[in-house]
DOZAFI-636338 format. One line per 3 residues: number of its first residue (from 1); their letters; for each residue x negated, y, z negated of C-alpha. Coordinates in Angstrom, 2 decimals, padded with zeros to 5 digits, m for minus. Last residue first. Layout:
! residues N
NUM> a> X:Y:Z; ... $
//
This chain:
! residues 241
241> aae> m016.56:009.00:m002.66; m012.79:008.70:m003.31; m010.61:006.60:m004.45 $
238> fvc> m007.17:006.68:m005.45; m004.78:005.40:m008.47; m000.78:004.73:m008.15 $
235> gsl> 001.33:004.90:m010.91; 003.91:006.92:m009.05; 004.96:006.56:m005.20 $
232> akg> 008.70:007.29:m003.88; 008.04:010.54:m003.37; 005.25:010.36:m001.38 $
229> hes> 006.88:011.67:001.91; 008.76:014.18:000.83; 006.11:016.01:m000.27 $
226> aly> 003.12:016.62:m003.17; 001.70:013.12:m002.47; 001.11:014.08:001.34 $
223> lav> m000.41:017.52:m000.18; m002.80:015.74:m002.30; m003.89:012.99:m000.01 $
220> sav> m004.78:015.65:002.53; m006.36:017.05:m000.09; m008.44:014.19:m001.03 $
217> dae> m009.79:013.73:002.93; m010.92:017.65:002.62; m012.33:016.49:m000.42 $
214> gsl> m014.84:013.47:001.12; m015.04:010.51:002.21; m011.46:008.99:001.35 $
211> npg> m011.31:005.53:002.91; m008.94:004.31:006.18; m010.20:000.88:007.11 $
208> pga> m012.88:m001.68:005.93; m014.19:m001.23:002.49; m015.63:001.29:000.79 $
205> plt> m018.56:000.22:m001.68; m017.55:m000.06:m005.15; m017.24:002.80:m008.32 $
202> qpa> m015.36:005.98:m005.96; m014.62:008.75:m007.90; m010.88:008.15:m009.23 $
199> ian> m007.90:009.83:m007.00; m004.73:010.43:m009.72; m000.89:009.65:m009.40 $
196> fri> 002.07:011.09:m011.55; 005.53:011.27:m010.79; 007.98:013.17:m012.11 $
193> grg> 011.66:012.26:m011.45; 013.02:012.13:m015.42; 013.18:008.04:m015.61 $
190> awe> 009.69:007.44:m014.58; 008.43:009.92:m017.27; 006.29:007.76:m019.59 $
187> eaq> 006.14:005.13:m017.24; 004.11:007.61:m014.65; 002.26:008.21:m017.94 $
184> art> 001.07:005.00:m018.97; m000.34:004.36:m015.51; m002.03:007.14:m015.23 $
181> mdv> m003.80:007.04:m018.51; m004.30:003.18:m017.95; m005.96:003.94:m014.47 $
178> lts> m008.18:006.93:m015.89; m009.59:005.41:m018.25; m010.51:002.49:m016.00 $
175> kal> m011.93:005.10:m013.39; m014.14:006.40:m016.49; m015.14:002.94:m017.30 $
172> taf> m016.57:002.68:m013.56; m017.89:006.03:m013.65; m019.74:005.55:m016.29 $
169> aqr> m021.13:002.12:m015.65; m021.94:004.06:m012.67; m023.50:006.94:m014.37 $
166> agg> m025.75:004.57:m016.64; m026.90:002.77:m013.34; m028.44:005.28:m011.53 $
163> prg> m027.36:008.37:m009.52; m027.97:012.32:m011.28; m024.38:013.91:m013.55 $
160> wlt> m021.50:015.06:m011.68; m018.31:012.74:m011.17; m014.95:013.96:m010.08 $
157> avn> m011.51:012.87:m011.17; m008.18:014.51:m009.42; m005.16:014.66:m011.76 $
154> lvl> m002.04:014.84:m009.17; 001.22:016.09:m011.44; 004.36:015.47:m008.72 $
151> gqt> 007.66:017.06:m009.52; 011.10:016.23:m009.53; 012.61:019.08:m011.54 $
148> wtv> 015.63:018.93:m013.95; 014.42:022.33:m015.22; 013.78:020.53:m018.50 $
145> smr> 011.74:018.01:m017.28; 009.81:019.93:m014.81; 008.52:022.25:m018.48 $
142> naa> 007.80:018.82:m019.93; 006.04:017.53:m017.24; 003.91:020.99:m017.55 $
139> irs> 003.28:020.32:m020.85; 002.47:016.92:m020.84; 000.12:017.45:m017.76 $
136> ill> m001.30:020.85:m019.31; m002.40:018.59:m022.29; m003.90:015.36:m020.19 $
133> ple> m006.32:017.80:m018.06; m007.72:019.42:m021.58; m008.77:016.13:m022.82 $
130> lqa> m009.86:014.29:m019.78; m013.54:015.65:m020.56; m012.69:014.35:m024.94 $
127> ail> m011.31:011.27:m023.75; m014.34:010.62:m021.08; m016.82:011.86:m024.53 $
124> rdv> m015.08:009.59:m027.52; m015.04:006.54:m024.67; m018.91:006.87:m024.19 $
121> dgp> m020.01:007.38:m027.85; m017.47:004.05:m028.25; m019.47:002.02:m025.49 $
118> taa> m023.07:003.27:m027.69; m024.90:005.41:m026.60; m028.59:004.94:m026.45 $
115> pdl> m029.58:007.00:m023.45; m027.47:009.71:m024.78; m024.25:010.98:m022.22 $
112> hat> m024.64:015.29:m022.44; m025.70:015.40:m018.42; m023.18:012.19:m017.70 $
109> elp> m019.76:014.39:m016.16; m016.85:013.64:m015.39; m015.29:017.37:m013.59 $
106> vin> m011.31:016.81:m013.45; m010.03:018.73:m011.09; m006.44:019.06:m012.32 $
103> vvv> m002.87:018.88:m009.08; m000.26:020.59:m010.77; 003.59:020.41:m008.08 $
100> dlg> 006.93:021.83:m008.89; 006.76:024.31:m011.13; 009.14:026.29:m012.86 $
97> gfa> 010.38:030.24:m012.73; 007.39:031.00:m010.51; 004.73:033.54:m012.85 $
94> qva> 006.85:032.14:m015.75; 005.60:028.64:m015.48; 002.09:029.85:m014.27 $
91> sra> 001.58:031.15:m017.77; 003.24:028.65:m019.77; 000.57:026.45:m018.04 $
88> lea> m002.93:028.31:m019.12; m001.08:029.51:m022.42; m000.44:025.55:m023.24 $
85> akd> m003.90:024.48:m021.97; m005.62:027.05:m024.61; m003.42:026.38:m027.40 $
82> aga> m003.81:022.50:m027.52; m007.49:023.10:m027.02; m011.14:023.96:m025.38 $
79> gvp> m011.10:026.94:m023.55; m009.82:027.85:m020.24; m012.08:029.45:m017.38 $
76> gya> m010.34:031.73:m015.04; m006.56:032.27:m013.36; m005.58:033.62:m010.39 $
73> qme> m001.54:033.82:m008.82; m001.30:032.98:m005.63; 002.20:033.71:m003.52 $
70> laa> 003.01:032.87:000.05; m000.26:031.05:000.35; m002.67:032.27:003.49 $
67> pav> m003.27:035.19:002.38; m005.05:034.40:m001.24; m006.72:031.63:000.12 $
64> vea> m009.57:033.09:001.56; m009.64:036.25:m000.73; m009.54:033.89:m004.18 $
61> vad> m012.25:031.35:m002.43; m014.69:034.67:m002.19; m013.94:035.48:m005.53 $
58> map> m014.71:032.34:m006.23; m018.51:032.32:m004.91; m018.95:035.96:m006.04 $
55> gte> m018.42:034.73:m009.87; m016.57:032.96:m012.49; m016.19:029.08:m013.31 $
52> afq> m013.34:026.85:m014.57; m011.24:028.63:m011.88; m007.47:028.20:m012.33 $
49> val> m005.09:028.53:m009.36; m001.23:029.17:m009.73; m000.07:028.85:m006.00 $
46> rar> 002.76:029.69:m004.25; 002.80:027.06:m000.72; 002.94:028.17:002.52 $
43> hda> 001.27:025.25:003.88; m001.85:027.02:004.53; m001.63:027.91:000.72 $
40> far> m001.50:024.28:000.15; m004.28:023.22:002.13; m006.62:026.01:000.79 $
37> aid> m006.46:024.83:m002.47; m007.00:021.26:m001.81; m010.29:022.62:m000.22 $
34> vgc> m011.04:024.58:m002.90; m010.89:021.75:m005.42; m014.60:020.66:m005.81 $
31> grr> m017.49:022.15:m004.29; m017.84:025.42:m006.40; m015.01:025.13:m008.87 $
28> vgt> m011.68:025.10:m009.08; m010.59:023.18:m012.76; m006.65:023.65:m012.61 $
25> llv> m004.34:023.87:m009.68; m000.49:024.88:m010.37; 001.52:024.56:m007.32 $
22> rkg> 004.99:026.04:m007.32; 006.39:024.64:m003.45; 007.77:027.49:m001.29 $
19> ald> 006.84:025.96:001.92; 005.74:022.09:001.15; 008.81:020.86:002.95 $
16> pya> 006.75:021.92:006.47; 004.33:019.09:005.82; 001.55:019.00:008.37 $
13> pas> m000.30:017.03:010.87; 000.09:013.96:009.07; m003.03:011.42:010.29 $
10> lag> m005.10:011.36:007.20; m002.36:011.07:004.71; m000.89:007.91:006.65 $
7> eiv> m003.50:006.20:007.13; m004.13:006.84:003.16; m000.93:005.87:002.19 $
4> sml> m001.29:002.59:004.43; m004.62:002.35:002.14; m002.54:002.56:m000.96 $
1> m> 000.01:m000.34:000.22 $
//
């Protein structure tokens, strides 16, 4: 099924039903999330973009995306904790009167991973890095439920750090955690028409057939899942190189 979704997403030219959709995109940074923002903007979505960093590069992204989008709100880095996540989600909801789509860019970083770390240490590091998107996902899903919106939450995990065995092991465990989280969320909110999916770092060599080989492909899948074509999909985890 996942292969057919990827094939359909990569071949579809456009999704007219995305025009006017209210989209919150979090965690955008250099080399991560820009193509997704541009893809939704090109479909005339109303965008709330939270940048994980500031500076000329992010200003340039906003200048490119804003004219294409039907409307755009820009937010800066968000601190840790439930209050900060709630403030961001609440601001996006107030700006647009609700949300239809939430895409969280989740950087999984191994830079702070001690070579002597135990499995428990790795679990805690992954949980800490997934905390913010998990909080935003819950807040957004609750708002969708209150307003009877059949929406999508998509968590896109990216892997940062030096290549090596520790990085690969970290990626494998992180993917497993993301799979469990995504399926639990999908089951929890299924009765209210809110879908949870994810894209995880590729942990095995790509097989035959269509594969996600970069952010442009990830953006295509995000559009597909947010459109009418993806309304039957929830609890799915894709892999991207």
